[in-house]
N, C-alpha and C positions, 0 to 999 in steps of 0.2 A: 356706452354710447347713449347720450340723453336723447329722448324722442321729442318730437314736436308737440306743442300744446295747441289748444284752440286759439289762444291769444297769438301764438306764432302764426297760425293759419290766417287769422284776420289781418295781422300786420303785413304779411306777404301779399295778400289780396289787395290791400290798400296801396301798397307800393306799386303793384302792377297797374292799378287804376291810374296812378299819377303818370305812368308812361302811356297807357292806352288812350287817355282822354285827349291827347294831341296826335293820336295815330289814325288808323284806318276808319275807326268808328267815332271820330271826334264829334260828329254832328249829333250823336246820341249821348256821348259821355262828358263832353266839355262842360255843359251846363245841364246835368241830368235832371229829368223829371220822371214822374211815375209813368206817364204815357210814352215817353221816349224809351225808357228802359223796357217797357212791355213790348214795344215795336221791335227793339233790338233783340230781345229774347226770342220773339217769333221768327225773325229772320235767321238767327243763328241755328235754331232747331230745325228750321225748314231746309237749310242748306247742308248742314252736317251735324250729326248728333251721335255721340258714342253711347254704348250701353250704360255706362256709369252716369252720363249726363241725363239720359232718359229716366233712369231711376231717381236721380235728384229732382227732376221735373215732377214726376209722379208723387214723390214724398212731399214736395212743397205745395203743389197746387191741388193735390188729392184727386187728380184724374190723369190719364195717360195722354201723351202728346200724339196727335195725328195731324195730317196735313190740313184738314179742313176744320181745325178747332180754333181758328182765329177769333170767332165771335165769343166762344167760351172763354178764351184767354183774355179777351177785352173786358169781361166781367170781373177779372181778377186784378185790374189795374191798381187798386188800393194795396194789394199785397206787396207792391214794389216800393211803397213809401219808406219802410225801414231801410231798404237798400239805398234809396235815394239819399236819405239823411246820413247814412253811413259813409257813402262816397263823399258827401259834402263836409264830413267831419263834425256833424252836429250831434249825432247819437252813436251808440255802439250797437252791435248786433248780438243777440243772445241765442237766437235760433240757428242751430247748425245748418239746417236745410236752407235757410236764407243766405247764409255765408256761402254755401255751395253754389247757389244760383248767382251770387255776386261774382264768384270765381269763374263761372261760365261766361258771364257778360264781359269780363276783361281777359278771357282766355288764359287764366292762370293755371299752371301745372306744377306739381302733381295735384290732381283733384279726383274725387271729393276728399273731405277731411280725413276719413278713415285711411285712405291711401297716403295722404300727407303726414299723418300722425305716426306712421310706421317708419318714417325716414329719420335720418340724423337731424338734430336740432337745427332749425333755420337760423342763419346768422344775419342779423339785421344790419350789422356794420362790419366793414373790413378795415381793421386798424393796421396801417402800415407800420412795419418795424423800422426803428431809427438806426442809422449807422453813421460812422464817421468816415467820410470819403478821403482818399489819398492819405490814409494814416499808416505810418510806418510802424510805430510802436505805441501801445496804449497802456498806460499805467493802471493797475487795478483800482486804485483809489482816485482816479480822475485825471492824472497827468497824461498828456499826449504830445508827441512830436510829429508835426505835419511836414511831410517831405514835399518840397516844391519841384517843379518840372526841371529846374537846373541842377537838381541833385542835392542842394543845400537843405538844411533843416531849420525850421523855426520852432524853437522850444517854447511851447505854450504852457508848460507845467508850472504850477505855482511853487516857487522855491521857498522852503521854510526859512524863516529868519533867525531861528535859534537852533542850537545843537540839540536841545531837548526835543523839539518837534521832529528832527531827523531821526533821532534814536527811536521815537515812538512809531514812526512809519516803518522803520526796519523791523521793529518788534511785531508790528501788525502783519507784515508780509511773512515773517517766520511762522506765525500762528495760522496763516491762511490754509496751507496744505494739510496740516494735521486736523484742522477744523473740518475741512471738506471731507477728509477720510472718515471722521467720526460721524458726520451727518449721513454719508453714504451707507455706512454700516448700520446705523439706526434705521434708515429707510428700508434697507434690505431685510432687516430683522422684522420690521412691521409687515412688510409685504409677504414674507414667508409664513410667519406665525400668527398674525392677526387675521380674523375672518374678513374676507373681501366681499362686503355687501354692496355689490355694484348692480344688482338687479332688484326687482320688486315682484310681489305676488299678491293676488287678491285673497284675503283671509276673512271670509264670512261677510263682513260689512266695511272693510277698509283695506288699503294696500299696506304691506309691510316690506321693509328692506330685507333682502335675503341674499345668501350666496348664490351666484349664478349657476352653480352646480347642484342646487337643491333638486332633489328628485320629486316628481309628482306622485306621492304615495299617500294613500289614505284620504279621508274627507277634508282635513285641514289644508292639504297641499293638492287639492283636486285641480286647481287652475294652474296653468303653465306660467313660468317666470317670463318677465320682460325687462328690458333695460331700465335702470332706475331713473325716475323723474321725480326729483324732490318736491316739485309743486303738487304732484299727485298724492303725496303721503297724507295730505289733509283732506283728500276726497273721501266722503263717507256715504254709506247707505243709511237713510233716516227712517226711523219708525215714528209715524205721526201719532198725535194724540189730540185731546181737546184744546190744549194750549199751544199747539204748533203754529208758528207764524209763517205764512206763505208769501207775504208781500212786505216790502219795505220801501217807503216813498213811492208807492204805487208801482213798484217794479218787482218781478218775481225773484225770490231768493232760494227757491227749491226747483229742481228739475225732476221729471218723471219719465218712466218707461212703462208702456201699457202691454201687458201680457194677458190676453183674454179679457176678463172683466176685472183683473187685478192691476193695481198701480204700485210700482216700486219707486221710492223717492230717494233723491240724492242731493247733496248740498252744493253741487257745482255742475256745470255743463260738461258734455263729453259723450261717452258711450257707457252703456251698462256692461261692466266687466263679465257678467254672468252669461250674456247672450250676444254682446257686441251690437245691440240695437242703439241707435242714436237717442239721446235724451232730449226732451222738449221742455221749455219753461212752463211752469204750472199756470193755469188760467182759472178764472172763477167758474167758467163753464164746467171744467173737469172736476173741480171741487164739489160743485152742486150735484153733478151727475154720479160721481163714484165715491164720494166721501160722506157728504151729508145724508 
């Protein structure tokens, strides 16, 4: 079972916004501004706030929510700018905590991202399966007889014009069943004898695909296995040096997790697999304070 990614989370929140902008809080969301989003945030937390939402609030604003903190929240109006432009489709969000606040504003569940990421992959589209209605018989190679209400049939199959084509179709049908048997046997052989790497496990500085029955033994396998997400196989812990590039086109390309006075760096957003703390995009302030 493939788990959700941060991109899935953002896509789901954006879809919920498209619904909610014409809903109960349309006066705040239909034409969002920083001030409107800040007012909506205050109202939502004043009326009803879960433990997870309160944690998301503290992580994003760096202070706890209390009923008389409206003036303090008003000073944080500019922090809603990335969420405003995200809702308008002008920019993307890279800060997980900002996405969590956006999810609260549109009442998207499950939230926060950590809870969402542990569920089965979010399906952005439901693709309906096609079928042939009122079909009596369907030829494997495309011919069909449609049965009408009066019981008569309208043969819509394409009749070959030559005996050679007829013989070819008969030959193809005769090969169909043996071919399916061979494919089934090969699939069964692969399932039984080949290793089934449908999970992944953190290995020092990266994820590796492993058998889901891998035991957590020794230092290498210290971390538990989780369902395979191929997008996460490129996720890496980065050792920085004098030539490390932190920004590209003025946007961060590294994310960090702070433990005490130490920073661990990664090449993508998400969570630190070693302690499950959320990663934050690198800033020049953190570089100046902890690296230089």
